C-alpha positions as CSV (number, residue, x, y, z in Angstrom):
1,M,88.2,93.8,149.5
2,L,85.6,90.7,149.7
3,Q,82.7,91.6,151.9
4,P,80.5,88.9,153.5
5,L,76.8,89.0,152.6
6,A,75.7,85.6,154.0
7,A,77.2,82.5,154.9
8,E,79.5,81.2,152.2
9,L,78.5,84.3,150.0
10,W,80.7,87.5,149.3
11,D,80.7,90.2,147.0
12,Y,83.7,92.7,145.7
13,D,83.3,96.1,144.4
14,A,85.6,97.5,141.9
15,P,85.2,100.9,139.5
16,L,84.0,100.6,136.1
17,S,83.3,103.3,133.6
18,V,81.1,102.5,130.5
19,L,80.2,105.0,127.9
20,G,80.9,107.8,130.2
21,M,78.9,106.4,133.1
22,S,80.7,105.3,136.4
23,L,78.8,102.2,136.8
24,G,81.0,100.1,139.1
25,H,81.3,96.5,138.9
26,R,80.2,94.0,141.4
27,M,81.7,90.6,141.6
28,T,79.7,87.9,143.6
29,V,81.5,84.7,145.3
30,A,80.2,81.6,146.7
31,R,81.8,78.7,148.3
32,L,80.3,75.6,147.2
33,P,79.7,72.6,149.4
34,G,83.0,70.7,148.3
35,G,84.9,73.9,149.1
36,E,85.4,75.4,145.7
37,L,84.8,79.0,144.9
38,W,82.1,80.2,142.4
39,L,83.1,83.5,140.8
40,H,80.1,85.3,139.3
41,S,81.1,88.2,136.8
42,P,84.6,88.6,138.1
43,A,86.4,92.0,138.3
44,A,89.8,92.6,137.0
45,H,92.3,89.8,138.2
46,T,95.0,91.2,140.6
47,P,97.3,89.5,142.9
48,E,95.6,91.1,146.1
49,L,92.1,89.8,144.9
50,A,93.8,86.4,144.2
51,A,95.1,86.4,147.5
52,A,91.9,87.1,149.2
53,L,89.9,84.4,147.1
54,A,92.7,81.8,148.0
55,A,92.1,82.3,151.8
56,L,88.5,81.3,151.1
57,G,89.4,78.4,148.9
58,P,90.4,77.2,145.2
59,V,88.7,78.8,142.4
60,G,86.7,76.0,140.8
61,H,84.0,77.9,138.6
62,V,84.3,81.2,136.7
63,V,80.7,82.2,135.6
64,A,80.3,84.7,132.7
65,P,76.5,85.3,133.3
66,N,75.6,87.3,130.1
67,A,77.1,87.7,126.8
68,M,78.2,91.4,127.1
69,H,80.0,90.7,130.6
70,D,83.5,89.9,128.8
71,T,85.8,92.7,129.9
72,Y,88.0,90.9,132.4
73,L,87.5,87.1,131.6
74,E,90.9,86.6,129.9
75,G,92.9,87.4,133.0
76,W,90.9,84.8,134.9
77,F,91.2,82.3,132.1
78,A,94.8,82.3,132.2
79,A,95.0,82.5,135.9
80,Y,93.1,79.5,136.8
81,P,93.7,76.9,133.5
82,A,92.0,74.2,135.7
83,A,88.6,76.1,136.5
84,R,85.6,75.3,134.7
85,L,84.5,78.4,132.7
86,H,80.8,78.8,132.2
87,G,79.3,81.3,129.8
88,A,76.0,82.5,128.6
89,R,75.1,81.6,125.0
90,G,76.0,84.3,122.3
91,F,79.9,84.4,123.4
92,A,80.7,82.2,120.4
93,K,79.2,84.8,118.2
94,F,80.6,88.1,119.8
95,R,83.8,86.6,121.5
96,P,84.8,83.5,119.6
97,D,88.2,84.2,121.3
98,L,87.1,83.1,124.7
99,K,87.0,79.3,125.1
100,F,84.5,78.3,127.7
101,T,84.3,74.8,129.0
102,H,80.2,74.9,129.6
103,L,77.4,76.9,128.5
104,L,75.1,78.1,131.0
105,A,71.4,76.7,130.8
106,D,68.3,76.5,133.2
107,T,69.5,73.4,135.0
108,P,72.2,74.3,137.5
109,D,75.6,72.6,137.2
110,P,75.8,69.7,139.4
111,A,78.7,71.3,141.4
112,W,76.2,74.1,142.6
113,A,72.7,72.4,142.0
114,A,72.4,72.2,145.8
115,V,73.3,75.9,146.3
116,F,71.8,77.9,143.6
117,D,68.7,77.8,141.3
118,Q,69.4,79.6,137.8
119,C,67.2,80.8,134.9
120,V,68.2,81.8,131.3
121,L,66.3,85.1,130.5
122,R,65.0,84.5,127.0
123,G,63.8,87.1,124.6
124,M,67.3,89.2,124.8
125,P,69.4,87.4,122.4
126,R,72.2,89.9,122.8
127,L,72.5,89.1,126.4
128,N,71.0,85.8,127.2
129,E,71.4,86.9,130.7
130,V,71.4,84.1,133.4
131,V,70.1,85.0,136.8
132,F,70.8,83.0,140.0
133,R,69.1,82.5,143.3
134,H,71.3,81.6,146.4
135,R,68.9,79.5,148.1
136,A,70.0,79.8,151.7
137,S,70.3,83.5,151.8
138,R,67.3,84.3,149.7
139,T,69.4,86.4,147.3
140,L,68.7,86.9,143.5
141,I,72.1,87.5,141.7
142,V,71.7,89.7,138.5
143,T,74.0,91.3,136.1
144,D,72.6,93.9,133.5
145,L,69.0,93.1,134.2
146,A,68.5,96.2,136.4
147,F,70.6,98.9,137.7
148,N,70.4,100.8,141.3
149,L,72.5,103.8,141.0
150,G,72.5,106.6,143.3
151,P,73.1,110.5,144.0
152,D,76.7,109.8,144.9
153,M,77.8,109.3,141.5
154,P,79.6,112.2,139.2
155,L,77.2,114.6,137.8
156,L,78.0,113.6,134.1
157,S,77.3,110.0,135.1
158,R,73.9,111.3,136.6
159,L,73.0,113.0,133.5
160,L,73.9,110.0,131.3
161,L,71.7,107.7,133.5
162,K,69.1,110.0,133.8
163,L,69.1,109.9,129.7
164,N,69.1,106.0,130.1
165,G,66.3,106.0,132.4
166,C,67.7,104.6,135.6
167,D,69.1,107.6,137.9
168,C,68.8,107.2,141.6
169,R,66.6,104.3,141.5
170,F,66.2,100.5,140.9
171,A,65.3,100.5,137.2
172,V,65.8,98.8,134.0
173,S,67.9,100.7,131.5
174,R,66.7,102.1,128.1
175,L,69.8,100.3,126.9
176,L,68.8,97.1,128.2
177,K,65.3,97.6,126.8
178,T,66.7,97.9,123.3
179,T,68.0,94.3,123.6
180,I,64.7,93.0,123.9
181,K,63.3,91.1,120.9
182,D,60.5,88.9,122.5
183,R,58.6,90.5,125.1
184,A,56.3,87.5,125.9
185,A,59.5,85.3,126.1
186,L,61.1,87.7,128.7
187,R,57.9,87.7,130.7
188,A,57.6,84.0,131.0
189,S,61.4,83.8,132.2
190,L,60.7,86.6,134.7
191,D,57.8,84.7,136.0
192,T,59.8,81.8,136.6
193,V,62.3,84.0,138.6
194,L,59.5,85.8,140.5
195,A,58.0,82.7,141.6
196,W,61.4,81.9,143.6
197,D,61.5,82.9,147.3
198,F,64.2,85.9,147.5
199,D,64.4,89.1,149.2
200,R,67.9,90.6,148.8
201,I,69.3,91.4,145.0
202,V,72.8,91.6,144.4
203,L,73.6,93.7,141.5
204,S,76.6,94.1,139.1
205,H,76.2,97.8,138.9
206,G,74.8,99.8,141.8
207,R,73.6,99.4,145.3
208,N,72.6,96.0,146.5
209,V,68.7,95.8,147.3
210,E,68.7,94.3,151.0
211,R,64.8,93.9,151.5
212,G,61.7,93.9,149.1
213,G,63.7,92.9,146.2
214,R,61.2,90.6,144.6
215,E,58.7,93.4,144.6
216,L,61.2,95.8,143.1
217,L,61.8,93.5,140.3
218,R,58.3,93.0,139.6
219,D,57.4,96.6,139.5
220,A,60.5,97.3,137.2
221,F,59.2,95.0,134.6
222,L,55.5,96.0,134.3
223,F,56.1,97.7,131.2
224,L,56.2,94.4,129.6
225,G,52.7,93.8,130.4
């Protein structure tokens, strides 16, 4: 179930297949100073997961960090109607049925401003991904910005990932590269992120990076120039 990453920070792994690729899905959970839980890119809502979360605290914030991570949101919106629902810009166009209470921006919400830094990655308008840094643990939390999938995947998934340019390594997928419309804007956003102090990277798809994450992220985007 929920695995501790650091003080007041957990992750949860679940299976997920997209376009024939077994990508997996990682949800990240933080407990905020007031005791409420912050859920990043939640996995499918189940009674077992809900019980595990309830043991940590009340769900206060559901975060949809880019405009393509929408698969399981309806279940969480229905289960926690009193929670604040934070979405990346773009959902109004692509999923107008999802009614968020707040839009994510560069400035952290006051409820987690003491815990996280955040940055909107500009230049990819289909995603508008927002990345977060958990300051106390020096952990960067990303969604589709990079994958880190390994050799333990099924053969077909390995072949498809190879075609997508991200087999068995920390890498930017070719699919993500097709969403880049303004390389300079993305480069400027990444410069902001790379100025943060972080070592670990928690990914939505693939193995977490425990050491040297800042250097890996920098090198993965050298193609931007």
